[in-house]
C-alpha positions in Angstrom: 142.8 -4.9 -34.8 139.4 -4.2 -33.4 138.8 -1.3 -30.9 139.2 -2.2 -27.3 136.0 -2.3 -25.4 137.2 -3.9 -22.1 140.4 -3.5 -20.2 140.9 -6.3 -17.6 143.6 -5.5 -15.0 145.3 -7.6 -12.3 145.8 -5.8 -9.0 148.8 -6.9 -7.0 152.1 -6.2 -8.8 150.2 -4.6 -11.7 147.7 -1.9 -10.9 148.9 -1.0 -7.5 152.4 -0.1 -6.4 154.4 -2.1 -3.8 153.0 0.3 -1.2 149.4 -0.5 -2.2 148.8 2.8 -4.0 147.6 3.6 -7.6 149.8 6.2 -9.3 148.2 9.4 -10.5 149.3 8.6 -14.1 147.4 5.3 -14.0 144.3 6.9 -12.5 144.3 9.6 -15.3 144.7 7.1 -18.1 142.0 4.9 -16.7 139.7 7.9 -16.4 140.4 8.8 -20.0 139.6 5.2 -21.1 136.3 5.3 -19.4 135.4 8.6 -21.1 136.0 6.8 -24.4 133.2 4.3 -23.4 135.6 1.5 -22.6 134.8 -0.6 -19.5 137.3 -1.6 -16.8 137.3 -5.0 -15.1 139.5 -6.0 -12.2 140.8 -9.6 -12.6 142.4 -10.8 -9.5 143.0 -13.6 -7.0 141.5 -11.2 -4.4 137.8 -11.1 -3.5 135.3 -8.2 -3.8 135.4 -7.3 -0.1 139.1 -6.5 -0.1 139.0 -4.6 -3.4 136.1 -2.2 -2.8 138.3 0.8 -2.4 140.3 0.1 -5.5 137.1 -0.8 -7.5 135.6 2.5 -6.6 138.7 4.6 -7.2 139.1 3.4 -10.8 135.3 3.1 -11.4 135.5 -0.5 -12.4 132.4 -1.9 -14.0 133.2 -5.6 -13.4 135.2 -7.8 -11.2 136.6 -11.3 -11.9 137.5 -12.3 -8.3 139.1 -15.4 -6.7 141.0 -16.3 -9.9 137.7 -16.7 -11.7 135.6 -18.3 -9.0 133.4 -15.2 -8.6 132.3 -12.7 -11.2 130.6 -9.5 -10.2 128.7 -6.7 -12.1 130.0 -3.9 -9.9 127.7 -1.2 -11.5 124.6 -3.1 -10.3 126.3 -5.0 -7.4 125.1 -8.3 -8.8 127.0 -11.6 -8.8 127.1 -13.1 -12.3 128.8 -16.3 -11.3 129.9 -18.0 -8.1 130.9 -21.5 -6.9 130.6 -22.2 -3.1 132.4 -24.8 -0.9 130.0 -27.3 0.6 129.6 -27.2 4.4 131.0 -30.7 5.0 134.2 -30.0 3.0 134.5 -26.6 4.6 134.3 -28.1 8.1 136.9 -30.7 7.3 139.2 -28.1 5.8 139.0 -25.9 8.9 139.6 -28.9 11.2 142.7 -29.8 9.0 144.0 -26.3 9.2 143.6 -26.2 13.0 145.4 -29.5 13.4 148.3 -28.2 11.3 148.4 -24.9 13.2 147.8 -22.8 10.1 146.1 -19.4 9.8 142.7 -19.9 8.1 141.1 -17.2 6.0 137.7 -17.6 4.4 136.8 -15.7 1.2 133.0 -15.2 1.1 130.8 -13.4 -1.5 130.9 -10.1 0.4 133.0 -10.9 3.5 136.4 -12.2 4.5 136.5 -14.0 7.8 139.1 -15.5 10.2 139.3 -16.2 13.9 142.8 -14.7 14.2 143.9 -11.1 13.7 147.0 -11.8 11.7 148.3 -12.2 8.1 145.5 -11.3 5.7 143.1 -10.1 8.4 145.8 -7.9 9.8 146.7 -6.6 6.4 143.1 -5.6 5.5 142.5 -4.1 8.9 145.6 -1.9 8.5 144.6 -0.9 5.0 141.1 -0.1 6.2 142.5 2.8 8.2 143.2 4.6 4.9 139.7 4.1 3.5 136.4 5.8 4.0 133.7 3.8 6.0 131.7 2.7 2.9 134.8 1.4 1.1 136.5 -0.5 3.9 137.1 -4.3 3.4 134.4 -6.4 5.1 136.8 -8.2 7.5 135.2 -10.2 10.3 137.1 -11.7 13.2 135.0 -14.4 14.9 135.8 -16.4 18.1 135.9 -19.8 16.5 135.4 -20.7 12.8 133.9 -24.1 13.6 131.3 -22.5 16.0 130.1 -20.3 13.2 130.0 -22.8 10.4 126.4 -22.1 9.6 127.3 -18.5 8.6 129.6 -19.7 5.8 127.3 -21.0 3.1 128.8 -18.6 0.6 132.6 -19.5 1.0 134.3 -19.3 -2.3 137.9 -19.9 -1.2 139.8 -21.1 1.8 143.3 -19.9 2.4 145.9 -21.6 4.6 148.7 -19.2 5.6 152.0 -19.6 7.5 155.5 -18.2 7.6 156.9 -21.8 7.3 157.2 -23.8 4.1 153.9 -25.5 3.2 155.1 -28.1 0.7 154.2 -31.0 3.0 150.8 -29.4 3.7 150.2 -29.2 -0.1 150.8 -33.0 -0.4 148.5 -33.8 2.5 145.7 -31.7 1.0 146.0 -33.5 -2.3 145.8 -36.9 -0.6 143.0 -36.1 2.0 140.8 -33.8 -0.2 140.7 -35.3 -3.8 137.6 -33.2 -4.6 139.1 -29.8 -4.0 141.4 -27.8 -6.2 144.6 -26.0 -5.2 144.1 -22.8 -7.2 147.2 -21.1 -5.9 150.3 -21.9 -3.9 152.4 -18.8 -3.3 155.8 -19.1 -1.7 157.8 -16.4 0.0 155.4 -13.5 -0.7 156.4 -10.3 1.1 153.4 -8.4 2.3 154.5 -4.8 2.8 151.4 -3.8 4.9 152.3 -6.3 7.7 156.1 -6.5 7.0 156.1 -10.3 6.8 157.1 -12.9 4.2 154.4 -15.6 4.0 153.4 -18.7 2.2 149.8 -19.5 1.4 147.7 -22.2 -0.2 144.4 -21.2 -1.8 141.6 -23.8 -2.1 138.4 -23.9 -4.1 135.9 -26.5 -5.4 136.4 -25.2 -9.0 139.6 -25.1 -11.0 138.6 -21.9 -12.7 141.4 -19.6 -13.6 141.5 -15.9 -14.6 141.2 -16.7 -18.3 138.1 -18.9 -17.8 136.6 -16.3 -15.6 137.2 -13.5 -18.1 135.8 -15.7 -20.9 132.6 -16.1 -18.8 132.4 -12.3 -18.2 132.7 -11.4 -21.9 129.9 -13.8 -22.8 127.7 -12.0 -20.2 128.5 -8.6 -21.6 128.7 -9.5 -25.3 132.3 -8.5 -25.9 134.5 -10.5 -28.3 138.0 -11.7 -27.2 139.8 -9.4 -29.6 138.1 -6.4 -28.1 139.7 -7.2 -24.7 143.0 -5.9 -23.4 144.5 -8.0 -20.5 147.2 -6.6 -18.2 149.0 -8.6 -15.5 152.4 -9.6 -14.1 152.2 -13.1 -12.7 152.1 -16.7 -13.6 148.3 -16.8 -12.8 148.0 -14.3 -15.7 149.7 -16.5 -18.3 146.5 -18.3 -19.4 144.9 -14.9 -20.1 148.0 -13.9 -22.1 147.6 -17.0 -24.2 143.9 -16.8 -24.8 143.6 -13.1 -25.5 145.4 -11.5 -28.4 145.8 -8.1 -26.7 148.0 -8.5 -23.7 150.6 -6.6 -21.7 152.9 -7.7 -18.9 154.5 -5.3 -16.5 158.3 -4.9 -16.4 158.3 -6.4 -12.9 156.4 -9.5 -14.0 157.7 -13.1 -13.8 159.9 -14.3 -16.7 157.3 -16.8 -17.7 154.6 -14.2 -17.8 156.7 -11.9 -20.0 157.3 -14.7 -22.4 153.6 -15.2 -23.0 152.5 -11.6 -23.2 152.3 -9.8 -26.5 153.8 -6.7 -25.0 156.1 -6.1 -22.0 156.2 -2.6 -20.6 159.3 -0.7 -19.9 157.8 0.6 -16.6 157.0 -1.4 -13.5 153.9 -1.3 -11.3 155.6 1.5 -9.3 156.1 3.6 -12.4 152.7 3.4 -14.1 153.3 0.4 -16.3 149.5 -0.1 -16.7 149.2 3.4 -18.2 152.0 2.6 -20.7 150.3 -0.6 -21.8 146.9 1.0 -22.2 148.5 3.8 -24.3 150.0 1.1 -26.5 146.7 -0.5 -27.3 144.1 2.3 -26.9 144.8 5.1 -29.4 143.8 8.7 -28.7 
């Protein structure tokens, strides 16, 4: 087995605990990894804006955000790859969301925007209270999304959120918007920060997934697939587990994710499972 040069880590349910913290054990092991010359990449459905604090805390060199739709060199703050939603499609999606009485959240290159202070906006505003000014999420609340459409030339993802079931919304989207991709449909997700269980649909103009995004990243930085360790917990991590020979799934991961990972930790995200997996693959 080749030496590991890059550790790619999912965030929710993996790196952070259920209360949105990183354990001291995980922080120490990640610091030790960096001292060995190994780079850290965050690989997540989230966008850069809402991961600034985490990126800084673990000294991540790279970020594969939006399930592969956006790749960032965090050391130089340069985007390496991005796919944006065209204004016409974006406007139609916003109109659709308004008609269906859904919360609409726009993921941009450096901002996240909504015209309602609830769900993901509320979550990040609450978490921002813990962070220093330079590491707060760039959350913007505007009066009306449609009135500000010209500001949104760099939208990578659109999220529709509700506490009600969105199965019928999913079917309507597939029929009305054949040129967009449903990159994630998450049901009954409990968000501790806002104490709510939500459903959300994530939309993009590319069907990139984490595995494809990570493959793009390692080409940019000249690292081979067998020099990468991938760590995750969910079904959107499965393609990574299949494509990369060094993979670990957290004990709290989904059953399907566990089946596809090479190693399953004994510890959960609340008990430093990331540190356990890194110790398995990165020798002292």
